[in-house]
SEMIDREN-688666 format. One record per residue (C-alpha): residue number from 1; residue in three letters; chain; x, z, y. Coordinates in steps of 0.25 Angstrom, whole numbers, plus 2048, in hexadecimal, padded with zeros to 3 digits. Each point is the difference from the previous one (the first is absolute). Layout:
<atoms>
(NUM, "ALA", "A", (X, Z, Y)),
...
</atoms>
This chain:
<atoms>
(1, "MET", "A", (4CA, 850, ACD)),
(2, "ALA", "A", (7FC, 80B, 7F8)),
(3, "GLY", "A", (804, 80B, 80C)),
(4, "HIS", "A", (7F9, 7F9, 80B)),
(5, "THR", "A", (7F2, 7FE, 7F6)),
(6, "ALA", "A", (801, 812, 7FD)),
(7, "ALA", "A", (803, 803, 80E)),
(8, "GLY", "A", (7F3, 7F5, 804)),
(9, "THR", "A", (7F8, 807, 7F5)),
(10, "ALA", "A", (803, 810, 807)),
(11, "ALA", "A", (7FE, 7FB, 80D)),
(12, "GLY", "A", (7F1, 7FA, 7FC)),
(13, "THR", "A", (7FF, 80E, 7F9)),
(14, "ALA", "A", (803, 809, 809)),
(15, "PRO", "A", (7F5, 7FC, 808)),
(16, "ALA", "A", (7F6, 7FF, 7F7)),
(17, "THR", "A", (805, 80F, 7FA)),
(18, "ARG", "A", (7FC, 804, 811)),
(19, "ALA", "A", (7F4, 7FB, 801)),
(20, "THR", "A", (7FB, 806, 7F2)),
(21, "GLY", "A", (805, 80B, 806)),
(22, "THR", "A", (7F8, 7FF, 80E)),
(23, "VAL", "A", (7F2, 7FD, 7F9)),
(24, "GLY", "A", (803, 808, 7F5)),
(25, "ARG", "A", (802, 80E, 80B)),
(26, "ALA", "A", (7F3, 7F9, 808)),
(27, "ARG", "A", (7F9, 802, 7F5)),
(28, "VAL", "A", (803, 80E, 7FE)),
(29, "ILE", "A", (7FD, 803, 80D)),
(30, "THR", "A", (7F2, 7FA, 800)),
(31, "ALA", "A", (7FB, 806, 7F4)),
(32, "LEU", "A", (808, 810, 808)),
(33, "ARG", "A", (7F5, 7FB, 80A)),
(34, "VAL", "A", (7F5, 7FE, 7F8)),
(35, "LEU", "A", (803, 80C, 7F7)),
(36, "ALA", "A", (801, 809, 80D)),
(37, "VAL", "A", (7F2, 7F8, 806)),
(38, "VAL", "A", (7F8, 806, 7F0)),
(39, "VAL", "A", (808, 80E, 801)),
(40, "VAL", "A", (7FA, 801, 810)),
(41, "ALA", "A", (7F2, 7FA, 7FD)),
(42, "ALA", "A", (800, 809, 7F2)),
(43, "PHE", "A", (800, 80C, 80A)),
(44, "ALA", "A", (7F7, 7FE, 808)),
(45, "VAL", "A", (7F6, 7FB, 7F5)),
(46, "TYR", "A", (805, 80F, 7FA)),
(47, "TYR", "A", (7FD, 808, 809)),
(48, "LEU", "A", (7F1, 7F8, 803)),
(49, "HIS", "A", (7FF, 805, 7F2)),
(50, "GLN", "A", (801, 80C, 804)),
(51, "HIS", "A", (7F6, 802, 80A)),
(52, "TRP", "A", (7F7, 7F7, 7FA)),
(53, "ASP", "A", (7F4, 80A, 7FA)),
(54, "GLU", "A", (800, 807, 80F)),
(55, "PHE", "A", (801, 7F5, 80A)),
(56, "TRP", "A", (7F2, 7FB, 7F6)),
(57, "GLU", "A", (7FA, 80C, 800)),
(58, "THR", "A", (803, 801, 80F)),
(59, "ILE", "A", (7F9, 7F4, 803)),
(60, "ALA", "A", (7F7, 7FF, 7F6)),
(61, "GLY", "A", (7FB, 808, 80C)),
(62, "ILE", "A", (7FF, 7F4, 809)),
(63, "ALA", "A", (7F7, 7F4, 803)),
(64, "TRP", "A", (807, 7F5, 7FA)),
(65, "GLN", "A", (7FF, 7F8, 80D)),
(66, "SER", "A", (809, 80B, 808)),
(67, "SER", "A", (80A, 802, 7F5)),
(68, "ALA", "A", (804, 7F0, 801)),
(69, "LEU", "A", (7FE, 800, 80F)),
(70, "SER", "A", (80B, 80C, 7FE)),
(71, "LEU", "A", (808, 7F7, 7F9)),
(72, "LEU", "A", (800, 7F2, 807)),
(73, "ALA", "A", (805, 80A, 80A)),
(74, "LEU", "A", (80C, 803, 7FA)),
(75, "CYS", "A", (804, 7F3, 7FD)),
(76, "VAL", "A", (800, 7FB, 80E)),
(77, "ALA", "A", (806, 80B, 803)),
(78, "ILE", "A", (80E, 7FD, 7F5)),
(79, "GLY", "A", (7FB, 7F1, 806)),
(80, "VAL", "A", (803, 800, 810)),
(81, "THR", "A", (80C, 80C, 7FC)),
(82, "THR", "A", (806, 7F4, 7FA)),
(83, "TYR", "A", (7FE, 7F9, 809)),
(84, "GLY", "A", (808, 808, 809)),
(85, "TRP", "A", (80C, 802, 7F6)),
(86, "HIS", "A", (7FF, 7F1, 801)),
(87, "VAL", "A", (804, 7FE, 80F)),
(88, "MET", "A", (80B, 80C, 7FD)),
(89, "VAL", "A", (806, 7F9, 7F8)),
(90, "ASN", "A", (801, 7F0, 807)),
(91, "ALA", "A", (805, 806, 80C)),
(92, "PHE", "A", (80E, 802, 7F5)),
(93, "GLY", "A", (801, 7F4, 7FF)),
(94, "PRO", "A", (7F8, 7F0, 7FD)),
(95, "ALA", "A", (7F0, 803, 7FE)),
(96, "ILE", "A", (7FB, 803, 7EF)),
(97, "GLY", "A", (7F4, 7FD, 800)),
(98, "TYR", "A", (7F1, 809, 7FD)),
(99, "ARG", "A", (801, 7FE, 7F0)),
(100, "THR", "A", (80E, 800, 7FD)),
(101, "GLY", "A", (803, 80F, 80B)),
(102, "ALA", "A", (7F3, 803, 7F8)),
(103, "GLN", "A", (804, 802, 7F5)),
(104, "ILE", "A", (80E, 805, 803)),
(105, "PHE", "A", (7F7, 80B, 808)),
(106, "LEU", "A", (7F5, 804, 7F7)),
(107, "VAL", "A", (808, 801, 7F2)),
(108, "GLY", "A", (80A, 806, 804)),
(109, "GLN", "A", (7F8, 80A, 809)),
(110, "LEU", "A", (7FB, 804, 7EF)),
(111, "GLY", "A", (80F, 807, 800)),
(112, "LYS", "A", (7F6, 80B, 809)),
(113, "TYR", "A", (7FB, 806, 7F4)),
(114, "VAL", "A", (80F, 801, 7F7)),
(115, "PRO", "A", (804, 80D, 807)),
(116, "GLY", "A", (80A, 802, 809)),
(117, "SER", "A", (7F9, 7F4, 808)),
(118, "VAL", "A", (810, 7F7, 7FE)),
(119, "TRP", "A", (7FB, 7F9, 7F6)),
(120, "LEU", "A", (7F8, 7F8, 80B)),
(121, "TYR", "A", (809, 7FD, 807)),
(122, "LEU", "A", (809, 7FC, 7F7)),
(123, "LEU", "A", (7F3, 7F6, 7F9)),
(124, "GLN", "A", (801, 7FB, 810)),
(125, "MET", "A", (80D, 7FD, 801)),
(126, "GLU", "A", (800, 7F8, 7F1)),
(127, "LEU", "A", (7F5, 7F7, 802)),
(128, "GLY", "A", (804, 7FC, 80E)),
(129, "ARG", "A", (80F, 7FC, 7FB)),
(130, "GLN", "A", (7F7, 7F7, 7F5)),
(131, "ALA", "A", (7F9, 7FA, 80C)),
(132, "GLY", "A", (80C, 7FF, 807)),
(133, "LEU", "A", (802, 809, 80B)),
(134, "SER", "A", (80E, 80B, 801)),
(135, "ARG", "A", (7FB, 80F, 7FA)),
(136, "ALA", "A", (806, 803, 80C)),
(137, "ARG", "A", (7F6, 7F9, 807)),
(138, "VAL", "A", (7F5, 808, 7F8)),
(139, "PHE", "A", (802, 80C, 802)),
(140, "VAL", "A", (801, 801, 80E)),
(141, "ALA", "A", (7F5, 7F8, 805)),
(142, "THR", "A", (7F7, 80B, 7F2)),
(143, "LEU", "A", (807, 80C, 808)),
(144, "VAL", "A", (7FB, 7FE, 80E)),
(145, "HIS", "A", (7F3, 7FA, 7FC)),
(146, "MET", "A", (7FE, 80C, 7FC)),
(147, "GLY", "A", (805, 80A, 80B)),
(148, "ILE", "A", (7F8, 7F7, 807)),
(149, "GLY", "A", (7F4, 803, 7F5)),
(150, "LEU", "A", (805, 80F, 803)),
(151, "VAL", "A", (7FD, 801, 80C)),
(152, "ILE", "A", (7F4, 7FA, 801)),
(153, "ALA", "A", (7FB, 807, 7F9)),
(154, "MET", "A", (802, 80E, 807)),
(155, "LEU", "A", (7FC, 7F8, 80D)),
(156, "VAL", "A", (7EF, 7FD, 7F6)),
(157, "GLY", "A", (802, 80E, 7FB)),
(158, "VAL", "A", (801, 806, 80E)),
(159, "ILE", "A", (7F0, 7FF, 7FE)),
(160, "ALA", "A", (801, 80B, 7F6)),
(161, "LEU", "A", (80A, 80A, 804)),
(162, "PRO", "A", (7F6, 807, 805)),
(163, "VAL", "A", (7F8, 803, 7F2)),
(164, "ILE", "A", (80E, 804, 7FA)),
(165, "PHE", "A", (808, 806, 80A)),
(166, "ASP", "A", (7F3, 80D, 7FB)),
(167, "THR", "A", (806, 7FD, 7EF)),
(168, "SER", "A", (80D, 7FC, 803)),
(169, "PRO", "A", (808, 804, 80B)),
(170, "ASN", "A", (80D, 7FA, 7FD)),
(171, "ALA", "A", (7F8, 7F1, 804)),
(172, "ARG", "A", (805, 805, 80B)),
(173, "TRP", "A", (80D, 7F7, 7FD)),
(174, "VAL", "A", (7FA, 7F3, 803)),
(175, "LEU", "A", (7FE, 805, 810)),
(176, "VAL", "A", (810, 801, 800)),
(177, "LEU", "A", (804, 7F3, 7F8)),
(178, "LEU", "A", (7F6, 7F8, 806)),
(179, "PRO", "A", (804, 7FD, 80D)),
(180, "ILE", "A", (80F, 7FF, 7FC)),
(181, "GLY", "A", (7FA, 7F4, 7F4)),
(182, "LEU", "A", (7FA, 7FA, 80B)),
(183, "ILE", "A", (80C, 7FF, 80B)),
(184, "ALA", "A", (806, 7FD, 7F3)),
(185, "MET", "A", (7F7, 7F0, 7FD)),
(186, "HIS", "A", (807, 7FB, 80E)),
(187, "PRO", "A", (807, 7F3, 7FD)),
(188, "ARG", "A", (80D, 804, 805)),
(189, "ILE", "A", (801, 80E, 7F8)),
(190, "LEU", "A", (7F8, 7FA, 7F4)),
(191, "SER", "A", (80A, 7F6, 800)),
(192, "TRP", "A", (80D, 807, 802)),
(193, "ALA", "A", (7FA, 807, 7F4)),
(194, "VAL", "A", (800, 7F7, 7F8)),
(195, "SER", "A", (80F, 7F7, 803)),
(196, "LEU", "A", (805, 80D, 7FE)),
(197, "MET", "A", (7F9, 800, 7F1)),
(198, "LEU", "A", (805, 7F2, 7FE)),
(199, "ARG", "A", (80D, 804, 807)),
(200, "ILE", "A", (801, 80E, 7F3)),
(201, "LEU", "A", (7FD, 7F4, 7F6)),
(202, "ARG", "A", (809, 7F7, 803)),
(203, "ARG", "A", (7F5, 7F5, 803)),
(204, "ARG", "A", (7FF, 7FA, 810)),
(205, "GLU", "A", (7FC, 7F5, 7FC)),
(206, "HIS", "A", (7F3, 804, 803)),
(207, "ALA", "A", (801, 808, 80B)),
(208, "ARG", "A", (7F5, 7FC, 80B)),
(209, "ARG", "A", (7FA, 805, 80B)),
(210, "LEU", "A", (7F1, 803, 7FE)),
(211, "ARG", "A", (7F7, 7FC, 809)),
(212, "MET", "A", (7F5, 807, 802)),
(213, "ALA", "A", (7F5, 7F7, 7FD)),
(214, "THR", "A", (806, 802, 7F3)),
(215, "ILE", "A", (7FE, 80E, 802)),
(216, "GLY", "A", (7F3, 7FE, 807)),
(217, "LYS", "A", (7FA, 7F9, 7F1)),
(218, "VAL", "A", (807, 808, 7F7)),
(219, "VAL", "A", (7F8, 80E, 80B)),
(220, "THR", "A", (7F5, 7F7, 7FE)),
(221, "ALA", "A", (800, 800, 7F4)),
(222, "SER", "A", (802, 80C, 7FA)),
(223, "SER", "A", (7F6, 806, 80A)),
(224, "ILE", "A", (7F7, 7F6, 7F9)),
(225, "ALA", "A", (800, 806, 7F2)),
(226, "LYS", "A", (800, 80F, 805)),
(227, "LEU", "A", (7F0, 7FC, 806)),
(228, "LEU", "A", (7FE, 7FB, 7F1)),
(229, "GLN", "A", (808, 809, 7F9)),
(230, "GLY", "A", (7F6, 80A, 806)),
(231, "LEU", "A", (7F5, 7F8, 7FE)),
(232, "HIS", "A", (803, 800, 7F3)),
(233, "LEU", "A", (7FF, 80E, 7FF)),
(234, "TRP", "A", (7F5, 801, 808)),
(235, "LEU", "A", (7F7, 7FA, 7FB)),
(236, "LEU", "A", (803, 808, 7F0)),
(237, "ALA", "A", (7FA, 80C, 808)),
(238, "ASN", "A", (7F7, 7FB, 809)),
(239, "ALA", "A", (7F8, 7FA, 7F4)),
(240, "VAL", "A", (7FC, 811, 7FC)),
(241, "GLY", "A", (7FA, 7FF, 80F)),
(242, "THR", "A", (80A, 80B, 807)),
(243, "PRO", "A", (80C, 7F7, 80B)),
(244, "GLY", "A", (7F8, 7FA, 80A)),
(245, "TRP", "A", (806, 7F9, 809)),
(246, "LEU", "A", (807, 80A, 806)),
(247, "GLY", "A", (806, 801, 7F1)),
(248, "LEU", "A", (806, 7F2, 800)),
(249, "LEU", "A", (807, 802, 80B)),
(250, "LEU", "A", (806, 80E, 7FA)),
(251, "CYS", "A", (803, 7F6, 7F2)),
(252, "ILE", "A", (807, 7F7, 807)),
(253, "GLY", "A", (809, 80C, 806)),
(254, "ALA", "A", (800, 807, 7F4)),
(255, "MET", "A", (805, 7F4, 7F6)),
(256, "SER", "A", (80A, 7FD, 809)),
(257, "LEU", "A", (806, 80C, 802)),
(258, "GLY", "A", (7FE, 801, 7F1)),
(259, "MET", "A", (808, 7F4, 7FF)),
(260, "ALA", "A", (809, 802, 809)),
(261, "ALA", "A", (802, 80D, 7F8)),
(262, "GLY", "A", (800, 7F7, 7F1)),
(263, "THR", "A", (80E, 7F9, 808)),
(264, "ALA", "A", (809, 80D, 801)),
(265, "ALA", "A", (7FB, 804, 7F5)),
(266, "PRO", "A", (80A, 7F7, 7F7)),
(267, "ILE", "A", (801, 807, 7F6)),
(268, "PHE", "A", (7F4, 802, 7F8)),
(269, "PRO", "A", (7F8, 7F1, 7FB)),
(270, "ALA", "A", (7FD, 7FB, 80B)),
(271, "GLY", "A", (800, 80E, 80B)),
(272, "VAL", "A", (7F5, 806, 7F4)),
(273, "GLY", "A", (7F9, 80B, 806)),
(274, "ALA", "A", (807, 7FF, 80D)),
(275, "ARG", "A", (7F5, 7F7, 805)),
(276, "GLU", "A", (7F6, 809, 7F7)),
(277, "GLY", "A", (801, 80A, 809)),
(278, "VAL", "A", (7FC, 7FA, 80C)),
(279, "ILE", "A", (7F6, 7FA, 7FD)),
(280, "VAL", "A", (7F8, 80C, 7FA)),
(281, "ALA", "A", (802, 809, 80B)),
(282, "VAL", "A", (7F8, 7F3, 809)),
(283, "LEU", "A", (7F5, 800, 7F8)),
(284, "VAL", "A", (7FE, 810, 7FE)),
(285, "VAL", "A", (801, 802, 80E)),
(286, "SER", "A", (7F5, 7F2, 802)),
(287, "GLY", "A", (7F6, 809, 7F6)),
(288, "ILE", "A", (803, 7FB, 7F4)),
(289, "SER", "A", (802, 809, 7F4)),
(290, "ALA", "A", (811, 802, 7FB)),
(291, "PRO", "A", (7FD, 7FC, 7F2)),
(292, "GLN", "A", (7F7, 7F5, 804)),
(293, "ALA", "A", (80B, 7FC, 80C)),
(294, "ALA", "A", (80D, 801, 7F3)),
(295, "ALA", "A", (7F8, 7F9, 7F7)),
(296, "PHE", "A", (7FF, 7F3, 80E)),
(297, "ALA", "A", (80C, 802, 800)),
(298, "ALA", "A", (805, 7FF, 7F2)),
(299, "ALA", "A", (7F4, 7F5, 800)),
(300, "SER", "A", (80B, 7F9, 80C)),
(301, "ARG", "A", (80D, 802, 7F9)),
(302, "VAL", "A", (7FA, 7F7, 7F6)),
(303, "MET", "A", (7F9, 7F5, 808)),
(304, "PHE", "A", (80C, 800, 807)),
(305, "ILE", "A", (808, 7FB, 7F1)),
(306, "VAL", "A", (7F7, 7F8, 7FD)),
(307, "ALA", "A", (800, 7F8, 810)),
(308, "ASP", "A", (80F, 7FE, 7FB)),
(309, "LEU", "A", (7FF, 7FB, 7F4)),
(310, "ILE", "A", (7F5, 7F6, 804)),
(311, "THR", "A", (808, 7FA, 80A)),
(312, "ALA", "A", (80B, 801, 7FB)),
(313, "ALA", "A", (7FC, 7F5, 7F2)),
(314, "THR", "A", (7FA, 7F8, 80C)),
(315, "ALA", "A", (80A, 7FE, 808)),
(316, "VAL", "A", (80A, 7FF, 7F0)),
(317, "VAL", "A", (7F2, 7F3, 7FE)),
(318, "ALA", "A", (7FF, 7FB, 80E)),
(319, "ALA", "A", (811, 7FF, 801)),
(320, "ARG", "A", (7FF, 7F8, 7F1)),
(321, "GLY", "A", (7F9, 7F6, 804)),
(322, "SER", "A", (806, 7FB, 80B)),
(323, "ARG", "A", (806, 7F4, 801)),
(324, "GLN", "A", (80A, 803, 80B)),
(325, "ARG", "A", (804, 80E, 7FF)),
(326, "ALA", "A", (80D, 805, 7F5)),
(327, "ARG", "A", (7FD, 806, 7F6)),
(328, "LEU", "A", (801, 811, 7FE)),
(329, "ILE", "A", (7FC, 805, 7F3)),
(330, "PRO", "A", (801, 7F6, 7F4)),
(331, "ARG", "A", (7F6, 7FC, 7F8)),
</atoms>
């Protein structure tokens, strides 16, 4: 009788012990995710602090209406970009809500301010995992979305290429890579590339053929985002009364090429340096002095950080306020 009692106690204790261990591991993982977000946000805030004085000196000479509209244009551009990423994630599995996708994408995007840019992918994958998505699905969707964005950036940047050639002959690589990128965006080729990546990751369950409608939505979102980013730069530069309407086209092209150059320079935080070089070259040609063009480029980068922080915080608040979504970041 005593033996039966001991056996029953042991059998009852084992599941309880396993359950306690599972809860403990879940809490540790959650704590690590929160710590990762805090560390990444701290890098962004630190970078903002380092450039704040330079930024404020430039903004002080611009009408507040232009500065506010410039920041608003960036925030809307980020929202549109998020939509494109959300569409791509939904193409590889059951649909997720925009609020859930926005929190994964926008909070994860802060990882680009950590040197190496690999943190962007890691953070997005972990946030996606907490939302019930596989890491492979988030990773592949992010890569495809980024690749399409890079091609569109080069395409829109063609507007400013004649100007860039005068100061940066190496920009001719765009003319070589652009046709390859456009061909690679064909649904069959892109689907084959995705299937190959998933085979490498051993996650074939997400291998779905991409449709032209899906790619079209991502292309449209990326194109609108590039136009808004160019508008952001133009609103800053036009405040001194130089670029004019022709300058708007140059600013759109310059910002697009700058974003493409930044994407191609992953070693630096958010492509720091690469983007500014392209922007300064175009602004100087449009009639702005080199020191002032450099100041606008620096101010633009700081405004990107502010917009990233604002949109990420908004996404977290909006996701927490929704009763119909899974909580991604604990309180």
